[in-house]
TIMI-101699 format. One record per residue (C-alpha): residue in three letters; z, y negated, x. Coordinates in pm, whole numbers, padded with zeros to 5 digits, always signed. Layout:
ALAZYX;...
END
This chain:
MET-01243+04093+00706;LYS-00905+03925+00726;THR-00884+03551+00678;ALA-00691+03370+00946;VAL-00363+03234+00817;ARG-00334+02872+00916;THR-00010+02697+00988;LEU+00055+02405+00759;PRO-00013+02067+00920;SER+00293+01907+01077;GLU+00471+01615+00921;ASN+00375+01393+01212;MET+00009+01487+01186;LEU-00010+01416+00811;GLY+00178+01091+00867;TYR-00078+00999+01132;ALA-00360+01086+00891;GLU-00216+00829+00651;LEU-00177+00575+00930;LYS-00547+00615+01016;ASN-00626+00473+00671;ASP-00461+00142+00753;LEU-00708-00146+00771;LEU-00550-00260+01097;PHE-00529+00083+01260;HIS-00777-00023+01529;ARG-00534-00299+01631;ILE-00241-00064+01686;PRO-00180-00005+02059;HIS-00206+00364+02148;SER+00149+00351+02283;LYS+00278+00243+01938;ARG+00107+00508+01724;ARG+00399+00749+01731;TYR+00637+00465+01644;TYR+00439+00380+01329;VAL+00446+00746+01227;GLU+00796+00858+01327;ARG+00995+00554+01211;PRO+00868+00554+00851;LEU+00906+00933+00835;ALA+01269+00892+00938;ILE+01328+00611+00686;GLY+01190+00820+00398;ARG+01373+01134+00507;GLU+01711+00965+00543;LYS+01695+00803+00200;ALA+01576+01131+00042;LEU+01867+01328+00185;GLU+02109+01064+00058;TYR+01974+01092-00297;LYS+01939+01469-00283;ALA+02309+01497-00201;ARG+02388+01302-00521;TYR+02125+01431-00764;GLY+01974+01747-00623;THR+01600+01749-00689;ASP+01619+01588-01036;VAL+01396+01290-00970;GLY+01390+01207-01341;ALA+01768+01163-01339;ILE+01743+00924-01046;CYS+01486+00715-01230;LYS+01702+00709-01542;ASP+02009+00604-01347;ARG+01812+00325-01185;GLY+01681+00197-01517;ILE+01320+00289-01447;ARG+01107+00373-01748;VAL+00872+00668-01694;HIS+00555+00679-01902;LEU+00328+00986-01913;ASN-00027+00882-01996;GLU-00246+01164-02127;ARG-00564+01005-01991;GLN-00706+00962-01643;GLY-00622+00635-01473;THR-00945+00475-01355;ILE-01057+00130-01248;GLY-01425+00147-01163;GLN-01464+00432-00913;ILE-01094+00435-00821;ARG-00882+00715-00969;PHE-00507+00673-01011;ARG-00258+00956-01048;ALA+00047+00732-01070;GLN+00135+00368-01046;ILE+00446+00153-01060;GLU+00496-00190-01211;LEU+00784-00379-01054;SER+00939-00698-01182;ALA+01283-00845-01233;ARG+01240-00782-01606;GLU+01118-00423-01612;ARG+01021-00138-01380;VAL+00779+00123-01514;ILE+00624+00429-01350;THR+00308+00554-01521;LEU+00187+00907-01450;TYR-00164+01014-01553;LYS-00142+01369-01683;SER-00513+01454-01664;SER-00530+01352-01297;MET-00211+01547-01224;GLU-00357+01862-01379;GLU-00673+01822-01174;LEU-00466+01801-00858;ARG-00261+02106-00958;GLN-00576+02312-00995;CYS-00708+02234-00647;ALA-00378+02257-00452;GLY-00445+02619-00355;LEU-00745+02514-00146;LEU-00509+02412+00136;LEU-00197+02597+00021;PRO-00335+02952-00008;GLY-00107+03202-00175;SER+00104+02926-00326;SER+00104+02810-00684;ILE+00215+02468-00795;SER+00311+02371-01146;LEU+00218+02056-01334;LYS+00585+01955-01329;GLU+00596+01990-00951;VAL+00286+01774-00909;THR+00437+01521-01149;ASP+00769+01517-00963;ILE+00590+01463-00631;HIS+00423+01149-00760;LEU+00733+01033-00946;ALA+00938+01062-00625;HIS+00670+00873-00433;GLU+00676+00580-00676;LEU+01055+00594-00691;PHE+01067+00525-00319;HIS+00861+00211-00371;ASP+01118+00102-00630;LEU+01390+00155-00369;GLU+01191-00061-00128;PHE+01152-00332-00393;MET+01513-00333-00508;GLU+01720-00270-00197;LEU+01558-00135+00120;GLY+01285-00389+00179;TYR+00930-00271+00230;THR+00899-00032+00520;ASN+00607-00218+00678;LYS+00817-00535+00685;ARG+01104-00354+00856;LEU+00887-00239+01145;ASP+00727-00434+01428;ASP+00425-00646+01346;ILE+00101-00612+01539;SER-00150-00869+01658;SER-00417-00864+01388;LEU-00639-01147+01511;SER-00682-01349+01828;LEU-00849-01692+01826;GLY-00815-01830+02176;PRO-00444-01895+02230;LEU-00372-01835+01860;ARG-00229-01494+01773;ILE-00201-01390+01409;ARG+00041-01107+01342;ALA+00058-00869+01046;SER+00250-00564+00933;VAL+00112-00209+00917;THR+00111-00156+00542;LYS+00042+00219+00542;THR+00384+00280+00695;SER+00526+00221+00347;GLU+00310+00508+00217;ILE+00417+00735+00503;ALA+00783+00669+00419;ALA+00718+00740+00049;HIS+00548+01071+00139;ALA+00851+01168+00350;PHE+01090+01069+00074;SER+00901+01286-00175;ARG+00884+01579+00064;HIS+01252+01586+00158;LEU+01388+01505-00188;LEU+01192+01790-00346;GLY+01201+02036-00054;LEU+00823+02051-00010;PRO+00668+02255+00274;CYS+00477+01953+00409;LEU+00397+01593+00332;PRO+00236+01575-00013;ASN-00066+01378+00105;LEU-00205+01720+00201;LEU-00294+01741-00169;ASP-00525+01442-00129;TYR-00735+01646+00113;ALA-00729+01946-00121;TYR-00872+01719-00389;MET-01143+01594-00153;ILE-01243+01955-00084;HIS-01238+02028-00456;SER-01461+01727-00528;GLY-01708+01815-00252;THR-01651+01512-00029;LEU-01496+01728+00244;THR-01507+02095+00339;ALA-01203+02297+00439;ALA-01356+02358+00782;GLU-01406+01984+00830;PHE-01047+01917+00732;TRP-00905+02166+00982;ARG-01130+02031+01258;GLN-01014+01681+01178;ALA-00651+01796+01173;GLU-00690+01920+01531;ILE-00837+01584+01635;TRP-00554+01392+01469;SER-00294+01610+01641;GLU-00457+01555+01980;GLU-00484+01179+01926;LEU-00119+01152+01831;GLU-00006+01375+02116;ASN-00206+01179+02372;GLY-00122+00839+02225;
END
């Protein structure tokens, strides 16, 4: 029996999947959903193409030029139940990106669950996360954080009082787009997060593809 070949999820759909994780998603008007997906995607893409024209896909060279120290930690990054693959420390004194090799290798092994027929190397997984954190350095040093550049939303209403807040996950969407377009990836790299969830047993592939259809419909009808 032949297995149906699925089309990779669209950039907009994976961006929307990230947006759904925002704590204030329920406060985003339906008419603004596409805005909070498409604008950060464009911001990340434009900056990636600018740097790709100067450096190609050598994300390490960009980090070196920007004075960012890259540290490869052989262990898994964990705080309680939270697993880290990469993190960035930003200050006026020093900027450091730490990559956790063991977590990267784990992600490499499960990538084929949603990218059938494709292999991905440890260096590619590492570069994906390095590019993602690099974008956050760009936000910190020169661009301003993506969520602060976009429209705020009403996060709380107390009578006549309206408290407004930014949509923080838009910064992550922009970083995913930066990583994708700098490195020439076939889709946004947060697809790998879902591959890991399937690998760890918290999600099945069938559930992911059903959810992907729902996300696409929600975004289309928003």
